[in-house]
C-alpha positions in Angstrom: 0.0 0.0 0.0 1.1 3.6 -0.6 1.2 6.4 1.9 -2.1 7.5 3.4 -3.0 11.0 2.6 -4.0 13.0 5.7 -5.5 16.5 5.6 -4.4 18.4 8.7 -6.6 21.5 9.3 -5.4 24.3 11.5 -6.1 27.9 12.2 -9.8 28.8 12.7 -12.1 31.8 13.2 -11.8 32.2 17.0 -9.5 33.3 19.7 -7.6 30.0 19.6 -6.4 30.6 16.0 -2.7 30.7 16.9 -2.9 27.7 19.2 -4.6 25.7 16.5 -2.0 26.8 13.9 0.8 25.6 16.2 -1.0 22.3 16.8 -1.4 21.7 13.1 2.2 22.6 12.2 3.4 20.2 14.9 1.1 17.4 13.8 2.2 17.8 10.1 5.9 17.6 11.0 5.4 14.6 13.3 3.4 12.4 11.0 5.7 9.6 9.8 6.5 10.5 6.2 7.0 6.8 5.4 3.3 6.1 6.1 1.6 9.5 5.7 1.5 12.4 3.3 0.4 15.4 5.3 -1.8 17.9 3.4 -2.0 21.3 5.0 -5.2 23.3 5.1 -5.6 26.5 7.1 -8.7 28.4 8.0 -7.9 32.2 8.3 -9.3 34.4 11.0 -11.7 35.7 8.4 -12.9 32.2 7.5 -11.1 32.0 4.2 -9.3 28.7 3.4 -5.6 28.4 2.5 -4.1 25.4 0.7 -1.0 23.3 1.1 1.1 26.0 -0.6 -0.1 28.6 1.8 -2.0 30.4 -0.8 -5.7 31.4 -0.7 -7.9 28.8 -2.3 -10.5 29.9 -4.8 -11.9 33.1 -3.1 -14.8 33.4 -5.5 -16.8 30.6 -3.9 -17.5 30.9 -0.2 -14.0 32.0 0.7 -12.5 28.9 -0.8 -14.7 26.4 1.1 -15.7 24.6 -2.1 -12.1 24.2 -3.1 -11.2 23.1 0.4 -13.9 20.3 0.2 -12.4 19.3 -3.1 -9.0 18.9 -1.4 -10.5 17.0 1.5 -12.1 14.5 -0.8 -8.7 13.6 -2.3 -7.5 12.6 1.2 -7.9 9.3 3.1 -8.4 10.9 6.5 -8.9 14.4 7.9 -7.2 15.4 11.1 -8.9 18.6 12.2 -6.8 20.4 14.8 -8.9 23.5 15.1 -9.6 24.2 18.8 -12.7 26.1 19.9 -15.8 27.3 18.2 -16.3 26.7 14.4 -13.9 23.8 14.7 -13.9 21.6 17.8 -17.6 22.2 18.4 -18.7 19.8 15.7 -18.5 22.2 12.8 -15.6 20.5 11.0 -16.9 17.1 11.9 -20.1 18.0 10.1 -18.1 19.2 7.1 -16.2 15.9 6.9 -19.5 14.0 7.3 -21.0 15.9 4.4 -17.8 15.4 2.3 -17.9 11.7 3.2 -14.3 11.6 4.4 -13.2 9.8 7.6 -11.9 12.1 10.3 -10.1 12.0 13.7 -12.0 13.1 16.8 -15.5 13.6 18.2 -18.5 13.3 15.9 -20.8 16.2 15.4 -23.1 15.8 18.5 -20.2 15.0 20.9 -18.2 18.0 19.7 -21.1 20.4 20.1 -22.1 19.1 23.6 -18.5 19.1 24.9 -17.8 22.6 23.6 -20.9 23.8 25.5 -19.7 23.9 29.1 -23.3 24.2 30.4 -24.5 21.2 28.3 -21.5 19.2 29.5 -22.4 20.0 33.2 -26.0 18.7 32.6 -24.7 15.5 31.0 -22.2 14.9 33.7 -24.7 15.4 36.5 -27.1 13.1 34.7 -24.6 10.3 34.9 -23.6 10.9 38.5 -20.4 13.0 38.1 -20.4 16.1 40.2 -19.7 19.6 38.7 -19.2 23.0 40.3 -22.4 24.8 41.4 -23.1 27.6 39.0 -25.6 29.4 36.8 -26.0 30.3 33.1 -26.2 34.0 32.4 -26.6 36.3 29.4 -26.3 40.0 28.9 -29.9 40.3 30.1 -29.2 38.5 33.4 -28.9 40.2 36.8 -26.0 38.6 38.7 -25.9 39.2 42.4 -22.7 38.8 44.4 -22.6 35.6 46.5 -18.9 35.3 47.0 -15.8 34.4 44.9 -16.7 32.9 41.5 -15.1 31.9 38.3 -16.6 33.6 35.2 -16.2 31.9 31.8 -17.7 31.9 28.3 -19.8 28.8 27.7 -18.0 27.9 24.5 -14.4 29.0 24.3 -11.1 27.3 25.0 -7.6 27.8 26.2 -9.1 29.7 29.2 -9.8 32.8 27.0 -12.3 35.1 28.8 -12.0 33.2 32.1 -11.7 35.3 35.3 -11.4 34.5 38.9 -13.4 37.1 40.8 -12.6 37.6 44.4 -14.2 41.1 44.8 -17.8 42.2 44.1 -16.5 45.3 42.3 -14.7 43.1 39.7 -17.7 41.0 38.7 -19.1 43.3 36.0 -15.8 43.6 34.1 -15.4 39.8 34.3 -18.9 39.3 32.8 -18.2 41.9 30.1 -14.9 40.1 29.2 -16.6 36.7 28.9 -19.6 38.1 26.9 -17.2 39.5 24.3 -16.4 35.9 23.4 -19.8 34.3 23.8 -23.4 35.4 24.4 -23.8 32.8 27.2 -21.6 32.8 30.3 -21.1 30.5 33.2 -20.7 31.9 36.7 -19.5 29.1 39.0 -18.6 28.8 42.6 -14.8 28.5 43.2 -13.7 24.9 43.7 -10.7 24.3 45.9 -8.8 21.3 44.9 -6.0 19.8 42.8 -6.3 20.1 39.0 -6.1 16.6 37.5 -6.5 15.7 33.8 -7.4 12.3 32.4 -6.9 11.6 28.7 -9.1 9.0 27.0 -7.8 7.3 23.8 -9.6 5.0 21.4 -6.6 2.9 20.6 -7.1 0.8 17.4 -4.6 -1.8 18.9 -5.6 -2.0 22.6 -9.1 -0.6 22.7 -10.4 2.4 24.7 -7.9 3.3 27.5 -6.8 6.2 29.6 -3.3 7.7 29.8 -1.5 8.4 33.1 -3.1 11.2 35.2 -1.6 14.7 34.9 -1.6 17.2 37.7 -1.4 20.9 36.9 0.6 22.8 39.6 0.2 26.6 39.6 0.1 29.2 42.4 -3.3 30.6 41.2 -5.8 30.2 38.3 -4.6 28.2 35.3 -5.6 31.0 32.9 -4.5 31.8 29.4 -1.3 33.5 30.4 -0.1 30.7 32.7 -1.0 28.0 30.1 1.4 29.4 27.6 4.1 31.2 29.5 5.8 28.1 30.8 5.2 28.7 34.5 2.8 25.8 35.0 4.2 22.5 36.2 2.8 19.3 34.9 3.3 16.3 37.1 3.0 12.9 35.3 1.8 10.7 36.8 -0.1 12.7 39.3 0.5 11.3 42.8 -2.8 9.6 43.6 -4.1 6.8 45.7 -5.4 3.7 43.9 -8.9 4.7 44.8 -8.6 8.3 43.6 -7.1 7.1 40.3 -9.8 4.5 39.8 -12.6 7.0 40.5 -11.1 9.6 38.1 -10.7 7.1 35.3 -14.2 5.8 35.8 -15.7 9.3 35.7 -13.6 10.2 32.7 -14.8 7.2 30.8 -18.4 7.6 31.9 -18.5 11.2 30.6 -16.6 10.3 27.4 -19.2 7.7 26.6 -22.2 9.8 27.7 -21.2 12.6 25.4 -20.5 10.2 22.6 -16.8 11.1 22.2 -14.5 9.3 19.8 -10.8 9.1 19.1 -9.4 11.3 21.9 -10.5 13.6 24.6 -9.0 15.2 27.7 -11.3 15.3 30.7 -10.3 17.9 33.4 -11.2 17.5 37.1 -10.7 19.1 40.4 -9.9 16.7 43.2 -11.3 18.1 46.4 -11.5 17.0 50.0 -15.0 15.8 49.2 -14.1 13.9 46.0 -13.8 14.8 42.3 -15.5 17.6 40.5 -15.6 17.8 36.7 -14.2 21.0 35.2 -14.5 20.5 31.4 -14.0 18.2 28.5 -11.7 19.0 25.5 -12.5 16.8 22.4 -9.6 18.3 20.5 -7.0 19.3 23.1 -3.7 21.0 22.3 -1.7 18.7 20.0 1.8 20.1 19.9 4.6 17.7 21.1 4.7 19.6 24.4 0.9 19.8 24.9 -0.6 18.0 27.9 -2.1 14.9 26.1 1.1 14.0 24.1 3.1 14.4 27.3 0.7 12.1 29.2 1.1 9.3 26.7 4.8 9.8 26.2 5.2 9.1 29.9 4.0 5.5 29.3 6.1 5.0 26.2 3.8 6.1 23.5 5.7 8.7 21.4 4.0 11.7 19.8 4.3 10.3 16.2 2.9 6.9 17.4 0.0 8.6 19.1 -0.8 10.4 15.9 -0.5 7.1 14.0 -3.1 5.5 16.3 -5.5 8.4 15.9 -5.3 8.3 12.1 -5.5 4.5 11.9 -8.4 4.6 14.3 -10.3 7.1 12.1 -9.5 5.3 8.9 -10.9 2.0 10.3 
């Protein structure tokens, strides 16, 4: 057999454009050239599509979308590494479904549900996984002060628009900041606990499995700045008791299945004195070699290129 042709989509029309572009570039360079031909497609901030040569695809038809679909249909598998809205939220999965091309990652419904933090909370609570008490608000809501809260857009990633509010006088600005990224916002009670991430992988060779737990060690909120300035410490494997690890893995798998995820996801928890609390689910987490999920699997001997190989082979069937 010849090399498998893999379309790697990066960029996107949201605040995570640069993160997605970095993930896509890293993926393309890591795919084993003996097995795969990586085909670069990039979505600009304005929604226009750029081809493998970096040039704008046919701009006369929907910003190059028709030409992009033509490229996708020449490929064996699509690996969409667009984080956030109009990408990870099921949008690109739907495009691949309509183009009838296999793709890596969550199907349409799972991507949409997991991207919506409010919907994720409802699903998690329905299957017995605790989440932080909170409420859904819009620009029309009146939000009274009840104590320290975390304010976050319902559908945004990389902690953009997330604010820890300790003082009543800072609440309005936090709400305004979040509402600039989404018309729906979550206001959640602050959860005191260790931040533990569990990755779930649909391994075509070994079946569905979890990677080693990762603990994020930071002095304060794990916000956008801390995520990318190198100051966060990732401890792999996180020091846990056997019972704690079992409960976290069980909850991660339960949520993954309830949402209908596929391929890969990172499920983030707080481990508190009263047990675990779900934070959020990422169906297309950061995918550079130094991102959390590749680091988690590398800790148990699965290299970054081999992880990508499993994702592509799993999607191709």
